[in-house]
C-alpha positions as CSV (number, residue, x, y, z in Angstrom):
1,M,0.0,0.0,0.0
2,Q,1.2,3.5,-0.8
3,Q,2.6,5.5,2.1
4,I,0.7,8.7,2.7
5,P,3.0,11.7,3.4
6,S,2.7,13.5,6.7
7,I,1.4,17.1,6.8
8,I,5.0,18.3,7.6
9,E,6.4,16.5,4.5
10,I,3.6,18.1,2.3
11,L,4.3,21.6,3.8
12,Q,8.1,21.2,3.4
13,R,7.7,20.3,-0.3
14,R,5.3,23.2,-0.7
15,T,7.7,25.7,0.8
16,T,10.8,24.5,-1.1
17,V,9.5,25.2,-4.6
18,A,12.1,27.1,-6.6
19,A,11.5,30.6,-7.8
20,D,11.8,29.4,-11.4
21,P,9.1,31.0,-13.6
22,D,8.5,27.6,-15.4
23,A,8.2,25.9,-12.0
24,E,5.7,28.5,-10.9
25,L,3.6,28.0,-14.1
26,E,3.7,24.2,-13.5
27,V,2.6,24.8,-9.9
28,A,-0.3,27.0,-11.1
29,A,-1.3,24.5,-13.8
30,N,-1.3,21.7,-11.2
31,L,-3.3,23.8,-8.8
32,D,-5.9,24.5,-11.5
33,R,-6.1,20.8,-12.4
34,Q,-6.3,19.8,-8.8
35,S,-9.0,22.5,-8.1
36,T,-11.1,21.1,-10.9
37,Q,-10.7,17.6,-9.6
38,L,-11.6,18.7,-6.1
39,V,-14.8,20.5,-7.3
40,G,-15.8,17.4,-9.3
41,C,-15.3,15.2,-6.2
42,L,-17.2,17.6,-3.9
43,E,-20.1,17.9,-6.4
44,A,-20.4,14.1,-6.7
45,L,-20.3,13.7,-2.9
46,F,-22.8,16.5,-2.2
47,R,-25.1,15.1,-5.0
48,R,-25.1,11.8,-3.2
49,M,-25.7,13.4,0.1
50,M,-28.6,15.5,-1.1
51,L,-30.2,12.4,-2.8
52,N,-30.0,10.6,0.5
53,H,-31.3,13.5,2.5
54,K,-35.0,13.2,1.6
55,L,-36.5,13.3,5.0
56,A,-38.9,10.4,5.2
57,Q,-41.4,12.4,7.2
58,E,-41.1,15.5,5.0
59,P,-40.8,14.3,1.4
60,E,-42.7,17.4,0.0
61,L,-40.7,20.1,1.8
62,E,-38.7,22.1,-0.7
63,I,-36.1,24.6,0.4
64,S,-34.3,27.1,-1.8
65,R,-30.6,27.9,-1.5
66,E,-31.4,31.3,0.1
67,E,-33.7,29.6,2.6
68,I,-31.0,27.1,3.5
69,R,-28.5,30.0,4.0
70,A,-31.0,31.7,6.3
71,I,-31.7,28.5,8.3
72,I,-27.9,28.0,8.8
73,I,-27.5,31.5,10.1
74,L,-30.6,31.3,12.3
75,D,-29.7,27.9,13.6
76,S,-26.4,29.2,15.0
77,R,-28.2,31.9,17.1
78,D,-31.0,31.9,19.6
79,R,-32.8,34.8,17.7
80,M,-31.8,37.8,15.6
81,T,-33.4,40.9,14.2
82,M,-34.5,41.0,10.5
83,S,-31.9,43.7,9.8
84,N,-29.1,41.5,11.2
85,L,-30.3,38.5,9.2
86,A,-30.4,40.6,6.0
87,E,-26.8,41.8,6.8
88,S,-25.6,38.3,7.5
89,L,-27.1,37.1,4.2
90,G,-25.7,40.1,2.4
91,V,-29.1,40.9,0.9
92,P,-31.5,43.9,1.2
93,L,-34.0,43.8,4.0
94,S,-36.9,43.2,1.6
95,T,-35.2,40.1,0.2
96,A,-34.6,38.7,3.7
97,T,-38.2,39.5,4.6
98,H,-39.4,37.5,1.5
99,T,-37.1,34.6,2.5
100,V,-38.4,34.6,6.1
101,D,-42.0,34.8,4.8
102,R,-41.5,31.5,2.9
103,L,-39.8,29.9,5.9
104,V,-42.6,31.0,8.2
105,A,-45.1,29.5,5.8
106,K,-43.2,26.2,5.9
107,R,-43.2,26.5,9.8
108,L,-39.4,26.4,9.9
109,V,-38.9,29.8,11.6
110,E,-41.0,32.1,13.8
111,R,-41.2,35.9,13.6
112,N,-41.9,38.0,16.7
113,R,-41.8,41.5,17.9
114,S,-39.0,42.4,20.3
115,E,-40.0,42.7,23.9
116,E,-37.7,45.7,24.4
117,D,-38.7,47.6,21.2
118,R,-42.0,46.6,19.5
119,R,-40.8,48.2,16.3
120,V,-38.1,45.6,16.0
121,V,-38.9,42.2,14.4
122,E,-36.9,39.2,15.5
123,V,-36.7,35.8,13.9
124,Q,-35.7,32.4,15.3
125,M,-35.9,28.7,14.4
126,S,-39.2,27.1,15.3
127,D,-39.3,23.8,17.3
128,Y,-40.3,22.1,14.0
129,G,-37.3,23.8,12.2
130,R,-34.9,22.7,14.9
131,K,-36.3,19.1,14.7
132,L,-35.7,19.0,11.0
133,Q,-32.3,20.6,11.3
134,E,-31.3,17.9,13.9
135,A,-32.6,15.2,11.6
136,F,-30.6,16.6,8.7
137,R,-27.4,16.7,11.0
138,G,-28.0,13.1,11.9
139,Q,-28.3,12.1,8.2
140,S,-25.2,14.2,7.4
141,R,-23.2,12.3,10.0
142,V,-24.2,9.0,8.4
143,V,-23.1,10.3,5.0
144,A,-19.8,11.6,6.4
145,R,-19.2,8.3,8.0
146,S,-19.7,6.6,4.6
147,W,-17.1,9.0,3.1
148,L,-14.6,8.2,5.8
149,E,-15.1,4.4,5.9
150,P,-13.1,3.5,2.8
151,L,-10.0,5.2,4.4
152,S,-7.6,3.7,6.9
153,G,-7.5,5.2,10.4
154,D,-4.3,7.1,9.5
155,E,-5.8,8.3,6.2
156,R,-8.9,9.6,8.0
157,E,-6.7,11.5,10.5
158,L,-4.7,13.1,7.7
159,F,-7.8,13.9,5.8
160,L,-9.4,15.6,8.8
161,K,-6.2,17.5,9.6
162,L,-6.1,18.8,6.0
163,M,-9.8,19.7,6.0
164,A,-9.3,21.6,9.3
165,K,-6.4,23.5,7.7
166,I,-8.4,24.3,4.6
167,T,-11.3,25.5,6.8
168,L,-9.0,27.6,8.9
169,L,-6.9,29.1,6.2
170,S,-9.0,29.3,3.0
171,K,-10.0,32.7,1.7
172,P,-13.4,33.6,0.4
173,A,-13.7,33.6,-3.4
174,P,-13.1,37.1,-4.9
175,E,-16.2,39.0,-5.8
176,D,-17.5,38.5,-9.4
177,P,-16.6,41.7,-11.2
178,R,-19.6,41.5,-13.5
């Protein structure tokens, strides 16, 4: 079986690349090829995950990408104002309001007036929304386990260390100039 290099060996190779312009072009070409390969793998894995995530008790529930983003943000907080949600989503207040309207209609979130200032509208996950989110997390763990099972224990540890590094050090994609 092929020996997997340690993170230190990978980092040492990465930092000892010569300042040769041809070598830099080769590194850039390899990074482009590897990025394309990574995107293909992630798309295939996420497609499998989404196909397996049809909640048995909620087969008719359809959620848009914007609604998923709002749920993720709301799930990480107890409650938040509509203006803070809009800011977190990076959308105008009217767009966030329409998104929340759809989530309220699906019973996934609740909208309430603030106790301190009745002019302020706050939103939070409903009990039903939390229940579905927890079911989704449970199914995600099952899928993640299926991704890790083909790897040896050492390979899993290396993979998780590399994923943690990517999570910690990756930069957001630059804004589309269009």
